[in-house]
C-alpha positions as CSV (number, residue, x, y, z in Angstrom):
1,M,-21.7,-2.7,-0.9
2,S,-24.6,-1.7,-2.9
3,D,-24.2,-0.2,-6.4
4,A,-25.2,3.1,-4.8
5,Q,-22.6,2.8,-2.0
6,K,-19.9,1.9,-4.6
7,T,-20.8,5.0,-6.8
8,A,-20.8,7.2,-3.6
9,L,-17.3,6.0,-2.7
10,L,-15.8,6.5,-6.1
11,N,-17.4,9.9,-6.4
12,F,-16.2,10.9,-2.9
13,V,-12.7,10.3,-3.9
14,R,-12.9,11.5,-7.5
15,S,-14.2,14.8,-6.2
16,G,-11.0,15.5,-4.4
17,L,-11.2,13.7,-1.1
18,G,-9.0,11.0,0.2
19,F,-9.0,7.1,0.6
20,L,-6.6,5.1,2.8
21,G,-6.4,1.4,2.3
22,V,-4.6,-0.8,4.8
23,H,-3.3,-4.4,4.5
24,S,-6.4,-6.4,3.3
25,A,-7.8,-3.5,1.3
26,T,-6.4,-5.1,-1.7
27,D,-7.9,-8.5,-0.8
28,T,-11.6,-7.5,-1.7
29,F,-13.8,-6.4,-4.5
30,Y,-12.1,-8.7,-7.0
31,T,-15.1,-8.4,-9.4
32,W,-15.4,-4.6,-9.1
33,P,-13.0,-3.2,-11.8
34,D,-13.4,0.4,-10.7
35,Y,-12.1,-0.6,-7.2
36,L,-8.9,-2.0,-8.9
37,D,-8.7,1.4,-10.6
38,L,-9.0,3.1,-7.2
39,I,-6.6,1.0,-5.1
40,G,-4.1,0.1,-7.7
41,G,-3.6,-3.7,-7.3
42,Y,-4.9,-6.9,-5.8
43,F,-3.5,-9.2,-3.0
44,N,-1.8,-12.2,-4.6
45,G,-0.6,-14.4,-1.7
46,H,1.6,-13.9,1.3
47,P,4.5,-16.4,1.1
48,W,6.4,-14.6,3.9
49,H,5.4,-14.0,7.4
50,Q,8.6,-13.0,9.1
51,A,11.0,-10.2,9.8
52,V,12.0,-8.5,6.5
53,T,13.9,-5.5,5.2
54,I,11.7,-2.8,3.5
55,E,13.4,-0.4,1.1
56,V,12.2,3.2,1.3
57,V,11.9,4.0,-2.5
58,D,12.2,7.8,-2.3
59,P,13.6,8.8,1.1
60,S,12.8,12.5,0.2
61,D,9.1,11.8,0.0
62,P,7.5,13.6,3.1
63,L,5.2,10.5,3.9
64,V,8.4,8.3,4.5
65,A,11.3,10.7,4.7
66,F,11.7,10.1,8.5
67,L,12.4,6.4,7.9
68,G,15.8,6.9,6.1
69,N,16.6,4.3,3.5
70,S,15.2,1.2,5.0
71,L,13.5,-0.4,7.9
72,Q,13.0,-3.8,9.4
73,V,9.5,-5.1,10.2
74,E,8.0,-8.3,11.1
75,D,4.7,-8.8,9.4
76,E,2.7,-10.8,6.9
77,I,4.2,-9.7,3.5
78,Y,1.7,-9.5,0.7
79,Q,2.4,-9.9,-3.0
80,I,0.4,-7.7,-5.3
81,S,-1.0,-8.6,-8.8
82,D,-2.4,-6.3,-11.4
83,F,-0.3,-3.4,-10.0
84,D,-0.7,-0.1,-11.8
85,H,3.0,0.7,-11.7
86,R,2.5,3.6,-14.1
87,G,-0.3,5.3,-12.1
88,S,1.2,4.7,-8.6
89,R,3.9,6.2,-6.7
90,V,5.7,3.4,-4.8
91,L,6.9,4.5,-1.3
92,L,7.9,1.2,0.2
93,R,8.9,-2.1,-1.3
94,L,10.2,-5.4,-0.1
95,D,13.9,-5.9,-0.2
96,P,14.0,-9.2,-2.0
97,G,17.4,-10.0,-0.5
98,S,15.6,-10.4,2.9
99,V,13.4,-13.3,1.9
100,D,13.6,-16.7,0.2
101,L,12.5,-16.0,-3.3
102,G,12.5,-19.8,-3.9
103,K,9.7,-20.4,-1.5
104,T,6.5,-22.0,-2.7
105,G,4.0,-19.3,-3.7
106,V,6.4,-16.6,-4.6
107,N,5.4,-14.6,-7.7
108,R,8.1,-12.6,-9.4
109,R,7.0,-9.6,-11.3
110,F,8.9,-6.9,-13.0
111,Y,7.8,-4.4,-10.6
112,G,8.9,-6.4,-7.5
113,W,6.9,-6.3,-4.2
114,P,5.5,-2.9,-3.5
115,L,4.3,-2.4,0.0
116,A,3.1,1.1,0.2
117,W,2.0,3.5,-2.6
118,T,0.1,6.7,-3.4
119,R,-2.1,7.4,-6.5
120,R,-4.7,9.8,-7.8
121,H,-8.2,8.9,-8.5
122,G,-9.9,11.8,-10.3
123,E,-9.1,14.8,-8.1
124,G,-8.6,12.5,-5.1
125,R,-5.7,11.0,-3.3
126,V,-5.3,7.4,-2.5
127,F,-2.7,5.8,-0.1
128,Y,-2.4,2.0,0.3
129,T,0.0,0.0,2.5
130,A,0.2,-3.8,2.5
131,L,1.6,-3.7,6.1
132,G,-0.6,-4.0,9.1
133,H,-1.4,-7.7,9.7
134,E,0.4,-8.1,13.1
135,P,-0.8,-6.1,16.2
136,S,2.9,-5.3,16.8
137,V,3.1,-3.3,13.5
138,W,0.0,-1.2,14.5
139,Q,1.8,-0.5,17.9
140,D,5.0,0.5,16.0
141,A,5.6,4.3,16.2
142,R,7.0,4.2,12.7
143,Y,3.8,2.6,11.2
144,Q,1.6,5.0,13.2
145,R,3.6,7.9,11.7
146,I,3.3,6.6,8.2
147,L,-0.5,6.4,8.6
148,T,-0.6,9.9,10.1
149,N,1.3,11.3,7.3
150,A,-0.8,9.5,4.8
151,I,-4.0,10.9,6.4
152,L,-2.5,14.5,6.2
153,W,-1.4,14.0,2.8
154,S,-4.8,12.7,1.7
155,I,-6.5,15.8,3.0
156,R,-3.9,18.0,1.4
157,R,-2.1,19.0,4.7
158,S,1.7,18.8,5.0
159,P,2.9,15.7,6.9
């Protein structure tokens, strides 16, 4: 992206509009600090590509309330570095009991393994999910509903 395009994107979101990032949206723009501020973290490896249990952090949140307390998904599971845990509201996170934490490449961090979150950027709303590598995830009605709810939330409509 050109500098003008980067500025336009940030101004778009800051002005009160929305941004949705999916899967590899954290695996880009590593040298653009303002993008890290927008998205909230960076991709830092994917040691697991398997069926996992995902915890619903706040089952009362309207974006994910329909999921109950947890769900099982088979996907490529990202780790996140530089995560802004203070400025992000985590919706979904990996249940560490469902994976091998001794596997090569696993990075333990105090905030665990967030897999979906929301955050503010200026007046705008940002949603990100690390899920979405496998075509089967995109075909999953639960994933489709999460994305639909995130779109509605980002434009200030009720999910």
